[in-house]
matplotlib code that plots the C-alpha trace (Angstrom):
import matplotlib.pyplot as plt

x = [-31.0, -29.6, -30.3, -28.6, -25.5, -25.5, -25.6, -22.8, -20.4, -21.1, -18.5, -15.8, -16.4, -15.4, -16.9, -16.4, -18.7, -19.2, -20.3, -21.3, -21.7, -25.5, -25.3, -24.1, -27.4, -28.8, -27.2, -28.1, -25.0, -23.4, -26.6, -27.1, -23.5, -23.9, -27.1, -25.5, -22.5, -24.8, -26.9, -23.8, -22.3, -19.0, -16.7, -15.1, -11.8, -13.3, -14.6, -12.9, -14.5, -14.7, -15.7, -16.7, -17.0, -17.9, -17.7, -15.4, -14.5, -11.9, -13.7, -11.2, -12.4, -16.0, -14.9, -12.6, -15.5, -17.5, -14.5, -14.1, -17.7, -17.2, -17.6, -14.8, -12.3, -9.3, -10.8, -11.6, -9.4, -8.7, -10.2, -10.1, -11.0, -12.0, -13.5, -13.2, -13.1, -12.8, -15.9, -18.3, -16.9, -14.5, -17.0, -16.2, -12.6, -11.4, -9.2, -5.7, -3.7, -5.2, -4.3, -7.1, -6.4, -6.6, -8.8, -9.2, -5.4, -5.1, -8.0, -6.5, -3.2, -5.0, -6.9, -3.9, -1.7, -4.1, -3.4, -7.1, -6.9, -7.0, -6.3, -4.6, -7.0, -5.8, -6.2, -8.6, -10.0, -11.9, -8.7, -9.3, -13.1, -16.0, -17.6, -20.8, -19.9, -22.4, -23.1, -22.3, -25.2, -25.5, -24.2, -22.1, -19.2, -16.5, -13.4, -9.9, -8.6, -5.8, -6.0, -2.6, -2.1, 0.7, 1.6, -1.3, -3.2, -4.1, -2.8, -5.7, -4.8, -8.2, -9.0, -12.0, -14.8, -13.8, -16.7, -16.3, -16.8, -13.4, -11.6, -8.5, -10.6, -8.5, -5.3, -5.5, -4.4, -0.8, -0.5, -1.6, 0.6, 3.6, 2.7, 2.3, 5.7, 7.3, 5.9, 8.0, 5.2, 5.6, 7.2, 8.8, 7.9, 9.2, 7.1, 4.0, 2.0, 0.0, 3.1, 4.4, 1.1, 1.5, 5.0, 4.1, 1.1, 3.2, 5.1, 2.0, -0.2, -2.3, -3.4, -4.0, -6.3, -9.8, -11.5, -11.7, -8.0, -6.9, -9.0, -7.3, -3.9, -4.7, -6.0, -3.0, -0.6, -2.7, -2.6, 1.1, 1.7, -0.5, 1.1, 4.5, 3.4, 2.3, 5.6, 7.5, 5.5, 6.6, 10.1, 12.8, 15.2, 14.7, 16.4, 13.2, 11.4, 8.0, 9.8, 11.7, 10.0, 12.0, 10.1, 6.8, 7.9, 9.2, 5.8, 4.0, 6.3, 5.9, 2.3, 0.5, 2.8, 2.7, 1.0, -0.8, 2.1, 4.5, 2.5, 2.8, 6.6, 7.1, 5.2, 7.4, 10.5, 9.4, 9.3]
y = [-30.2, -32.1, -29.2, -26.8, -29.0, -29.1, -25.4, -25.0, -27.3, -25.9, -23.1, -25.2, -28.6, -30.3, -31.2, -33.1, -36.0, -37.0, -40.6, -41.8, -45.3, -45.1, -44.5, -48.1, -49.5, -51.8, -52.1, -48.7, -46.7, -47.3, -46.4, -43.2, -42.1, -42.8, -40.8, -37.9, -37.9, -38.0, -35.2, -33.1, -34.1, -35.0, -37.9, -39.5, -37.9, -34.5, -35.6, -35.7, -38.6, -38.3, -41.4, -40.1, -42.9, -40.3, -42.2, -45.2, -48.4, -51.1, -53.1, -52.5, -55.4, -54.1, -50.7, -52.2, -54.1, -50.8, -49.0, -51.6, -51.3, -47.7, -47.6, -46.2, -46.5, -46.1, -43.2, -40.5, -37.4, -38.2, -40.6, -39.7, -41.8, -39.9, -40.5, -39.7, -41.7, -39.2, -39.3, -36.3, -35.2, -36.3, -36.9, -40.6, -39.9, -39.1, -36.1, -37.1, -38.3, -40.7, -42.3, -42.6, -44.6, -42.8, -45.5, -43.7, -43.5, -47.2, -48.0, -46.1, -47.9, -51.2, -50.4, -48.7, -51.7, -54.4, -56.6, -56.4, -52.6, -51.6, -47.9, -46.3, -43.5, -40.2, -39.8, -37.4, -37.1, -34.8, -33.6, -33.6, -33.3, -35.8, -36.1, -34.7, -31.7, -30.8, -27.0, -25.4, -24.2, -21.6, -22.8, -25.6, -26.5, -27.4, -29.2, -27.6, -30.3, -30.6, -33.0, -33.7, -35.9, -38.5, -41.4, -43.8, -42.2, -38.9, -37.8, -36.4, -34.1, -34.2, -31.3, -30.7, -28.3, -24.7, -23.6, -26.3, -24.8, -24.5, -25.8, -24.4, -23.1, -21.7, -22.2, -25.9, -25.1, -23.9, -26.8, -29.4, -27.8, -28.3, -31.9, -32.5, -31.0, -33.5, -36.4, -37.9, -37.3, -33.5, -32.4, -29.2, -25.5, -25.1, -27.9, -25.9, -22.8, -25.1, -26.4, -22.9, -22.0, -25.0, -23.9, -20.3, -21.0, -21.7, -18.5, -16.4, -17.6, -14.4, -15.6, -19.3, -19.6, -20.6, -23.8, -22.2, -21.2, -24.6, -26.4, -24.1, -25.0, -28.7, -28.6, -26.7, -29.3, -32.1, -30.8, -30.3, -33.7, -35.7, -34.1, -34.9, -38.3, -39.2, -37.9, -40.1, -43.1, -42.7, -41.3, -43.7, -43.1, -44.1, -40.9, -38.9, -37.4, -35.6, -32.3, -32.9, -30.6, -32.2, -35.4, -33.6, -32.5, -36.0, -37.5, -35.3, -36.5, -40.2, -40.6, -41.3, -44.0, -46.2, -49.6, -51.0, -53.4, -50.4, -49.0, -52.1, -52.3, -48.7, -49.1, -52.0, -49.9, -47.2, -49.6]
z = [-7.1, -10.1, -12.4, -10.0, -10.1, -13.9, -14.1, -11.6, -13.5, -16.9, -16.5, -14.8, -16.6, -13.3, -10.0, -6.8, -6.2, -2.5, -1.8, 1.7, 3.1, 3.0, -0.8, -1.2, 0.2, -2.5, -5.9, -7.4, -6.7, -10.2, -11.9, -9.9, -10.5, -14.3, -14.4, -12.6, -15.0, -18.0, -16.7, -16.0, -19.3, -17.6, -17.9, -14.8, -15.7, -15.0, -11.5, -8.1, -6.2, -2.4, -0.6, 2.9, 5.4, 8.1, 11.5, 11.0, 13.0, 12.5, 9.8, 7.1, 5.0, 4.9, 3.7, 1.1, -0.4, -0.6, -2.1, -4.8, -5.8, -7.0, -10.8, -13.0, -10.1, -12.4, -14.4, -11.9, -11.8, -8.1, -5.5, -1.8, 1.1, 4.2, 7.6, 11.3, 14.6, 17.4, 19.8, 19.7, 23.1, 25.8, 28.5, 28.6, 29.6, 33.1, 33.8, 32.8, 29.8, 27.2, 23.9, 21.4, 18.1, 14.8, 13.2, 9.9, 9.4, 10.2, 7.9, 5.0, 5.4, 5.4, 2.2, 0.5, 1.3, 0.3, -2.7, -3.5, -3.9, -7.6, -7.0, -4.0, -2.8, -1.4, 2.4, 4.1, 7.7, 10.0, 11.8, 15.6, 15.4, 15.2, 11.8, 13.2, 15.3, 18.0, 18.3, 21.6, 23.7, 26.5, 29.8, 28.3, 30.6, 28.1, 29.4, 29.2, 27.0, 24.3, 21.3, 19.8, 16.7, 16.6, 14.4, 15.0, 17.9, 19.4, 22.8, 24.8, 27.7, 29.4, 31.7, 33.9, 33.1, 32.7, 34.9, 37.6, 41.1, 42.8, 39.7, 37.9, 35.0, 32.0, 34.0, 33.1, 29.5, 30.3, 32.8, 30.3, 27.6, 29.9, 30.5, 26.8, 26.0, 28.4, 26.3, 23.6, 21.0, 21.1, 17.8, 19.1, 18.9, 15.3, 13.8, 13.2, 14.3, 16.6, 18.3, 18.7, 20.4, 22.8, 23.6, 24.4, 26.7, 29.8, 29.1, 28.7, 31.5, 31.4, 27.9, 28.4, 25.3, 24.8, 23.5, 20.0, 19.9, 21.2, 18.5, 15.9, 17.3, 17.3, 13.7, 12.5, 14.1, 12.7, 9.1, 9.3, 10.9, 8.4, 5.3, 6.5, 7.7, 4.2, 2.9, 5.3, 4.2, 0.6, 1.2, 0.0, 2.9, 6.5, 7.5, 6.8, 9.8, 10.1, 10.2, 6.9, 4.4, 1.5, 2.1, 1.4, -2.1, -2.7, -1.7, -4.2, -7.0, -6.1, -5.0, -8.3, -9.8, -6.7, -6.7, -3.6, -2.8, -2.7, 0.2, 2.3, 1.5, 2.4, 5.7, 6.7, 5.8, 8.2, 11.2]

ax = plt.figure().add_subplot(projection="3d")
ax.plot(x, y, z, "-o")
ax.set_aspect("equal")
plt.show()
């Protein structure tokens, strides 16, 4: 495996190194990373380091300790902290509207704003999916649900099973879309392709969508929202909004020079 990696990076002289929580067991992580860099003949500046927390909880301090144990933290080309907190399915939720915390986003803000953080990591997540996606199986009765990303939580429009006897089936999607659009969290049809898709479903009831197309719409909205959310966090003006594309460009210019204390100050400014 190591030899295959070395051959792959010889032409590019760069690689992405993914580190998971289980890799921190014991005290060998620094030695293992050093051995891999030596074998690949790469310096940390040629490596994009991805710390994948996978399924996360609210223990910010625990993750911060692990993060600070990474060797060469200031030398990597980029450092990204990623994770996910959505459950594997929505079976624990009753039919209706629910708010589910975006724990990974709150975790990243806690680490990025901590005075103990020596380098602010980039943010990553699993969008609106569980880190370990379960494959569908024949006869699976998937619920007609919508997952919609907002500032610190997801809005879950939980439907019943599509194949429930006597149920509304796929007709639940346009109905849930209408209910979602009545909520203050809805960003408007022009915000993203996913938001346009939500807006159009009640107008095209003969094409209500499928679990696959609704996941695609939710992921599209999520990616758009998170990029602009990051831009708002670093934007100097309180006039910025998630739909302000100028803030995205400003974020790209200002991300790298920021210090951890700047993140905390910017977060307070957004409130």
